[in-house]
C-alpha positions as CSV (number, residue, x, y, z in Angstrom):
1,X,71.5,103.4,121.7
2,X,75.2,103.7,122.5
3,X,77.1,105.0,119.6
4,X,80.4,105.6,118.6
5,X,82.2,109.2,118.3
6,X,81.6,109.6,114.8
7,X,79.1,112.1,114.0
8,X,76.2,110.8,112.4
9,X,74.6,112.5,110.2
10,X,73.0,109.3,108.1
11,X,69.2,110.4,108.4
12,X,68.1,106.8,108.7
13,X,69.7,105.9,112.3
14,X,71.0,102.7,111.1
15,X,74.4,101.3,112.3
16,X,75.9,101.6,109.0
17,X,76.3,104.2,106.2
18,X,73.2,103.1,104.4
19,X,72.5,103.5,100.5
20,X,69.3,104.7,101.3
21,X,70.4,107.3,104.0
22,X,73.1,108.3,101.3
23,X,70.8,109.0,98.6
24,X,68.3,111.2,101.2
25,X,71.2,113.3,101.9
26,X,72.0,113.6,98.3
27,X,68.5,114.2,97.0
28,X,66.1,114.8,99.8
29,X,63.9,111.7,99.3
30,X,63.5,108.7,97.2
31,X,65.4,108.1,93.9
32,X,65.6,105.2,91.6
33,X,68.1,103.3,89.4
34,X,67.0,102.4,86.2
35,X,69.1,99.5,84.4
36,X,70.7,99.8,80.9
37,X,71.8,97.4,78.6
38,X,73.4,99.7,76.3
39,X,75.8,96.7,74.1
40,X,79.0,97.2,75.9
41,X,81.2,94.2,76.1
42,X,84.8,93.6,77.7
43,X,88.0,93.2,76.7
44,X,88.5,89.9,78.4
45,X,85.9,88.9,76.0
46,X,86.3,90.4,72.7
47,X,89.5,89.5,72.4
48,X,91.5,92.3,72.8
49,X,92.9,90.8,76.5
50,X,91.1,87.0,76.6
51,X,88.0,85.3,75.8
52,X,85.2,84.2,77.7
53,X,85.2,86.9,80.3
54,X,85.4,86.4,84.1
55,X,84.7,82.9,85.8
56,X,81.8,83.8,87.9
57,X,80.4,86.1,85.3
58,X,76.9,85.6,83.5
59,X,75.4,89.1,83.2
60,X,71.7,87.8,82.7
61,X,71.5,86.8,85.9
62,X,71.2,90.1,87.2
63,X,69.9,92.0,84.0
64,X,66.4,93.0,84.2
65,X,64.0,91.7,81.5
66,X,63.4,94.9,79.5
67,X,67.1,95.6,79.8
68,X,68.0,94.6,76.0
69,X,70.7,96.1,73.6
70,X,68.3,96.2,70.4
71,X,66.4,98.9,72.3
72,X,67.2,102.2,72.6
73,X,68.9,103.8,75.7
74,X,65.3,106.0,76.1
75,X,63.2,102.8,75.2
76,X,64.8,101.2,78.2
77,X,64.6,104.2,80.7
78,X,61.0,104.3,80.1
79,X,60.2,100.9,80.3
80,X,62.4,100.4,83.7
81,X,60.6,103.6,85.0
82,X,57.3,101.7,84.2
83,X,58.6,98.6,85.4
84,X,59.7,100.1,89.3
85,X,56.3,102.1,89.1
86,X,54.4,98.5,89.3
87,X,56.8,97.3,92.2
88,X,57.9,100.2,94.6
89,X,56.6,103.2,95.6
90,X,56.9,105.9,92.9
91,X,60.0,108.3,92.3
92,X,60.1,111.6,90.2
93,X,64.4,111.2,90.2
94,X,66.2,108.5,88.3
95,X,69.8,107.5,87.8
96,X,70.6,105.8,84.6
97,X,72.6,102.8,85.2
98,X,74.7,101.4,82.9
99,X,75.3,97.9,84.2
100,X,75.9,95.0,81.8
101,X,79.6,94.7,81.2
102,X,82.2,97.5,81.1
103,X,80.4,100.7,80.3
104,X,83.2,102.8,79.5
105,X,85.0,100.4,76.7
106,X,84.1,102.4,73.9
107,X,85.9,105.8,72.0
108,X,84.9,108.6,73.8
109,X,82.6,110.0,70.8
110,X,80.5,107.2,71.4
111,X,80.0,107.4,75.4
112,X,79.2,111.0,75.0
113,X,76.2,109.7,72.6
114,X,75.3,107.2,74.8
115,X,75.1,109.2,78.0
116,X,73.7,112.4,76.2
117,X,70.7,110.2,75.5
118,X,70.1,109.0,79.3
119,X,70.8,112.3,80.8
120,X,68.2,113.8,78.1
121,X,65.0,111.9,79.6
122,X,63.0,113.5,82.1
123,X,63.9,113.0,85.6
124,X,67.0,111.6,85.1
125,X,69.3,113.2,87.0
126,X,72.5,111.4,86.6
127,X,74.2,108.5,85.8
128,X,75.7,105.2,87.6
129,X,78.5,103.3,85.1
130,X,79.7,100.2,85.8
131,X,82.8,99.3,84.3
132,X,86.8,97.7,84.5
133,X,89.5,99.8,85.8
134,X,91.4,99.1,82.6
135,X,88.8,100.6,80.8
136,X,88.8,104.1,81.6
137,X,91.5,106.7,80.5
138,X,92.4,110.8,81.3
139,X,89.9,111.9,78.0
140,X,86.8,110.0,79.8
141,X,87.6,110.9,83.2
142,X,87.8,114.6,82.4
143,X,84.5,114.2,80.5
144,X,82.6,112.5,83.6
145,X,84.2,115.5,85.6
146,X,82.8,118.0,83.5
147,X,79.4,116.2,83.9
148,X,79.6,116.2,87.6
149,X,79.2,119.7,87.7
150,X,76.0,119.6,86.5
151,X,74.7,116.0,87.0
152,X,75.2,113.1,89.9
153,X,77.9,111.0,88.1
154,X,78.7,107.7,89.8
155,X,81.6,105.7,88.5
156,X,81.9,102.0,89.9
157,X,84.7,100.1,89.0
158,X,84.7,96.0,89.4
159,X,87.7,95.6,91.7
160,X,86.4,91.9,93.1
161,X,89.5,91.1,94.9
162,X,92.4,92.6,96.5
163,X,94.9,90.2,95.9
164,X,96.7,89.6,92.3
165,X,96.6,85.6,92.6
166,X,93.0,85.7,92.8
167,X,92.0,88.1,89.9
168,X,94.6,86.0,87.7
169,X,92.8,82.7,89.1
170,X,89.0,84.4,88.0
171,X,90.2,85.6,84.9
172,X,90.4,89.5,85.3
173,X,92.8,90.3,82.9
174,X,94.2,93.1,85.1
175,X,96.1,93.8,88.7
176,X,94.6,95.5,92.0
177,X,97.3,98.2,91.0
178,X,95.3,98.7,88.1
179,X,91.8,99.1,90.4
180,X,94.2,101.4,93.2
181,X,95.1,103.4,89.9
182,X,91.9,103.9,88.3
183,X,90.2,104.8,91.8
184,X,92.6,107.3,92.9
185,X,92.6,108.9,89.3
186,X,88.4,109.0,89.4
187,X,88.4,110.6,92.9
188,X,91.1,113.2,92.4
189,X,88.6,114.3,89.5
190,X,85.9,115.1,92.4
191,X,83.6,112.2,90.5
192,X,81.7,109.8,93.3
193,X,83.5,106.8,92.8
194,X,82.5,103.0,94.3
195,X,83.4,99.6,94.0
196,X,82.6,96.1,94.0
197,X,84.1,93.3,96.0
198,X,83.1,89.2,96.2
199,X,83.5,87.4,99.1
200,X,83.9,83.4,98.7
201,X,86.4,83.4,95.8
202,X,88.8,80.4,95.2
203,X,91.8,80.2,97.5
204,X,91.3,83.2,99.5
205,X,90.7,82.8,103.7
206,X,88.2,84.3,105.7
207,X,90.9,86.7,107.2
208,X,92.2,87.8,104.0
209,X,88.9,88.6,103.1
210,X,88.6,90.6,106.2
211,X,91.6,92.0,105.6
212,X,90.1,93.8,102.5
213,X,88.0,96.1,104.4
214,X,91.5,97.9,105.6
215,X,92.4,98.2,102.2
216,X,89.8,99.3,100.6
217,X,89.5,101.6,103.4
218,X,92.5,103.3,102.6
219,X,91.1,104.3,99.0
220,X,89.3,107.0,98.3
221,X,85.9,105.3,97.5
222,X,82.5,106.9,98.3
223,X,80.4,103.5,98.2
224,X,81.1,99.8,98.0
225,X,79.1,96.8,97.1
226,X,79.8,93.6,98.9
227,X,78.8,90.3,97.1
228,X,79.2,86.7,98.0
229,X,80.3,84.3,95.4
230,X,77.4,82.9,93.9
231,X,77.7,79.8,91.8
232,X,76.0,80.4,88.8
233,X,74.9,77.8,86.2
234,X,77.6,77.1,83.2
235,X,79.8,79.3,84.5
236,X,83.7,78.4,84.7
237,X,84.1,79.0,88.4
238,X,81.2,76.7,89.1
239,X,82.8,73.9,87.3
240,X,86.2,74.9,89.1
241,X,83.9,74.3,92.2
242,X,82.8,71.3,91.2
243,X,86.0,69.6,90.5
244,X,87.7,71.1,94.0
245,X,85.1,72.6,96.5
246,X,87.8,72.2,99.5
247,X,89.4,75.5,98.0
248,X,86.2,77.5,98.2
249,X,84.9,78.9,101.6
250,X,81.2,78.9,101.1
251,X,79.5,80.8,103.6
252,X,76.0,79.7,105.2
253,X,73.2,82.7,106.0
254,X,74.4,82.7,109.7
255,X,78.4,83.0,109.0
256,X,78.2,85.8,106.2
257,X,76.1,87.7,108.9
258,X,78.7,87.4,111.5
259,X,81.7,88.0,108.7
260,X,79.7,91.0,107.3
261,X,79.4,92.6,111.2
262,X,83.3,92.2,110.9
263,X,83.3,93.2,107.7
264,X,81.5,96.6,108.9
265,X,83.1,97.3,111.9
266,X,86.4,97.5,110.2
267,X,85.4,99.4,107.6
268,X,85.5,103.4,107.5
269,X,82.5,105.2,108.9
270,X,82.1,107.8,105.6
271,X,82.0,104.7,102.9
272,X,78.5,104.2,101.9
273,X,77.4,100.5,101.9
274,X,75.5,100.1,98.8
275,X,75.0,95.9,99.7
276,X,75.7,93.6,101.6
277,X,74.9,90.5,99.4
278,X,74.2,89.8,96.0
279,X,70.7,88.4,94.7
280,X,70.2,86.3,91.6
281,X,66.9,84.6,90.5
282,X,67.4,80.8,91.9
283,X,66.8,79.5,88.4
284,X,70.4,80.8,87.7
285,X,72.0,79.3,90.6
286,X,73.6,76.0,90.5
287,X,74.5,75.9,94.3
288,X,71.1,77.5,95.3
289,X,72.2,77.6,99.3
290,X,70.5,81.0,99.6
291,X,67.5,81.3,97.2
292,X,65.1,81.0,100.1
293,X,66.5,84.6,101.2
294,X,65.7,87.7,99.7
295,X,67.9,91.2,100.3
296,X,65.7,92.5,102.3
297,X,65.4,89.7,104.7
298,X,69.3,89.2,105.0
299,X,69.7,93.1,105.6
300,X,67.1,92.4,108.0
301,X,69.2,89.8,110.0
302,X,72.5,91.8,109.4
303,X,71.0,94.8,111.3
304,X,69.9,92.9,114.2
305,X,73.2,91.3,114.4
306,X,74.4,94.8,114.8
307,X,72.1,95.6,117.5
308,X,72.8,92.3,119.4
309,X,76.6,93.1,119.2
310,X,76.0,96.5,119.8
311,X,78.5,97.7,116.9
312,X,78.7,100.1,114.0
313,X,80.3,100.8,111.1
314,X,84.1,101.9,111.7
315,X,83.9,100.4,115.0
316,X,87.1,98.9,115.3
317,X,88.9,101.4,113.7
318,X,88.3,103.9,117.2
319,X,90.1,100.9,119.1
């Protein structure tokens, strides 16, 4: 099939820079992320910046059942490895994924203790740390940079939107400049840097969402997770949607596939695409628009669309 001038070294012959291909290049085989809930919170939940958290958030919707903070980090890793061994092809390398809430929101000495416990578990070769851009500082970054000389360390920032009016509306309690600064300072230390982005947040047009591909392509990020907005039960954003649905752009599946194809065409080709959509158990959804499709099915539709349109990641950046 036709390819763009960009030299593909991704190993899986896909039309986008896939996470599976990235893992193959870095580790030479399968690596499994094991989720951990270490009992962190967020500054817009505990009262430092605000209460209630982000309007869309429900951590229970994506936390595996074995992830509970009353268990030690070691216990959660052991149970997580057993959980994945029952469901998937066995891996012998693991990344401890600190996923729930803001996993750098603690004193540095506390973080060192928690991270060290994870890295001491047999087979754990690194950490993936999800956090907010306002929960990092130079001391923590210097420590993680030092760890990254021996382990695979990834710092994932919840950016969610590139527009300040949206960030204010969803109660993020930080602006986009905060995200930009954190990403740049992290990347400057050689730490693998990821980000999350949500499509369909209230008040944003489709064109504004498409423009975000250019904005994030200008940032020194290694990877990105794309999510469609999922309206979860008992969240403030769902209540807002019920009051004013016309202020939301809710994608159906065919439209989202075409939209993501355009995003990928505009995205810098070296950025690893960890996912093109989010997935939560249907029981959490107030608006169960996509619950008949699993992420692997959606990914298959997306890849087929890339093939039909004979397009690829970064194609529009070459024109």
